[in-house]
Structure formats: C-alpha cells, structure tokens
N, C-alpha and C positions, 0 to 999 in steps of 0.2 A: 504495499498500498503506501502511495506517494505521500510524505509529508506534507498537512494541510500549509498553506501558505496566508498569514494573517494579512489583510488590505493594512496599508500603512493610511490612513488619513489624512488628507493635506487640509491645510486652510483653505475654506472657500473664500473668493474675493469676489464681490460683486461690483461692477464698474458700469458707471452712468456717466456716457460725454455727453454735452449737450452738444446739438447739433452744430452750432458756429463753431464748435471746436474741433469734430471728430475727422477731419483730413489733416488734424496740427498731434493730436493725440491719440494713440494708439492703446485700446483696451487692455491688449497681451500685454504690452511695455509696463501698464500702470500693474497689472495682476503679477507678473514678474517681477518688479522691484517690490512689491508690496510679499510677497512670498521669500524673498531674501530678506529682507527686513525682518518676518517674522521667527525666519531660520538664525537669523542671529540673536535673536533675542531667547530663542529654544522656545517656543510657544510652539503648543503643539494645536492639534485641530479645532481651528475657532473660525467664524463666520465676523468678516469687516466686508464694509460697503465703503465705496471710493465713488465721488460726484465731483465732476470737473465741471463748472458752470462757470456764468457771467459775474462782474461785481456789484452788480445792483441783486444779485440773488444770494450774495455771502451776506452784501451788508445788510440784507434785509432779514436773513437769518441772524447774523448777530445781534441787531437789535430785538430781536421775539425773543430771542433764546437767552442772549447775555445781558440785554439792558444797553447797549454799544450802536446808539445810531451812525456808526463810522466804517468803512470798508477793513479788510484784512484780507491776507494772503490764504490764509488756512484756517480751519474750523474741525473741532474735532469734540464728537458727541459720546460719550460714552455710553454704554446700556449698564453695567454696574455700579450700583451703589458704592459712594466714597468708602464703607469698612466690609465691602464684600468681595471676595476673590473671582477674579471675572469667569472663572474656568471651572464654578463649582457645578453649572449645569453638565448635562451629559454633552459629548461632542458635537454631536448633529441638533443642539439648539444651543450651543455657547456660540454667543455671537459680544467679541470686542465692542460693536459700536461704528461710527458712519466717519468719513473724513472728507470736507467740501473744501477742492480748491478752488480758490476765484481763478480763472487761466491769463486774463488780460492783466490783472495782479503780478502773476507770474512772469509774466513776458517783460514787466515794464522793471522789475525786478533784477531780473536774466540780465539787460541792458544796461541799468544802472551799477551791477557789478562787475559786469564786462565777463558773465559765462553766459553758456549756452542755454534756452528754455528746456531742455532734459534733465539739465543739471540744477536748474531752480525748480523745475515739478519733481525733481526725486530728492532733493532735499526738503519740501513741503508735504509729501508725501512719510518720509522717514520721521519728520519731526511730528504729524497729527498721529503716526503709529505710536509713536513713542508716547505723546500721550492720554491714549488711549490705554497704553501699557503702565500707565501711573507717573508717569516722568513728569515734571513741572521744572517753571522758570520762573515762580514769584519770588523765592529768596535768589541771591545768590550763592550762595553754597548748591540749591539747586538746580540754578541756571547753567552752575558749570559742570554740574554731572551729566544734563543733558546734552549741555552742547559737545560736551565731551564724546560720550555715546552716538550723539549724530555724526560727529565726525571720523568716528571709529566705522560705523556703518556704509557711509558714504564710501571711506576707503577700501573696505571689504568689495564693495561692490563693484569698485573700480579695478579690484585686482581680481576677483573671481570673473568678470565678464570684460574686463578691460574698459577703457574709459565708457560713463554711464552715455554718453553717444552711441557708443558701438552698439547696447543695450538697446539701444531705442530702435536701432535701424537693423536689429538682427531679429527683431520679432513680429 
C-alpha cells in the first residue's frame, strides 16, 4: 500500500484589482508576493484579501473605519480581535483580514522615492500584511521592529526571485 500524502494547505490570497488598474497590476503577482511574505513569517494556511483601488475609495474607507478624512497608501483591516490569536479557527475558516492599496498613491510615492511601482506596491503589501500579523508602528520601538522586518522580507523577496520587478514580469 502506498503511503498517504497529506495535502499541505497553502494560504488563500483573494485579489481584487479595480478595472482601471488591471493592465498595470497582475493578481497572480500580488498573490505570489503575499505568499512569500506569509512564508517568511512562517504563517500556515490562512485567507487574506488584497484590494487594489483608487485614492478616493481608500480615503472613504479611511474616513469610515478610522475616522481620518484623508488619503493614505495602504489600509489593513484585521479580522481577529486585539486579544485573540488570529489562527484559532480551523484553517479553512482562518482569515487574517484584508489589505487595501491605493494604486495612484503608490505610483506617486514610487516616483518621489525613485523606485519602480512594482517595488512600491510590494512594499505596501508587505507593510499591510505585517499589520495583519500584529506588527505596528505607533511607538518608536514598534516602528523600528516593523521597518526592520519589512526590509528583511523585501530583501528576501529580491534574493529568492531576483529583483521585485522580475517577479512582476515572471508571472
């Protein structure tokens, strides 16, 4: 009798890209980046939503849910309560939450920083995922830890698949 193989449950990354940005952002690329981040953080099978949309939508979400009537580059909406471990549910039900990226803001920030839009979007996705995993930047020590983790993960992305831009082009 052949040994049974147990299927390894991979994270489920649900991606929605607004029609205006579908030619610029590939859902498969976003899924690949998210999976690499979750693997780097040793996260098991969970569900994450990623939305790429316009500045106005992100501003409206920021105002409605955070009380800030201003645009921002990325929002993270975690589904676990602050005192809960987000992985307490069975894998098929565990959801970290949703990340919403303002693509036009990402384009502007990439231009201002002198980096590619792919590198900027990857950075925003890493940042959003780290928030869902419990990282924060309210205090200086938290900010240093989160920024350090972002940099390490982005370096790992470049090392594992080459430049972030190559990842975008390869999917």
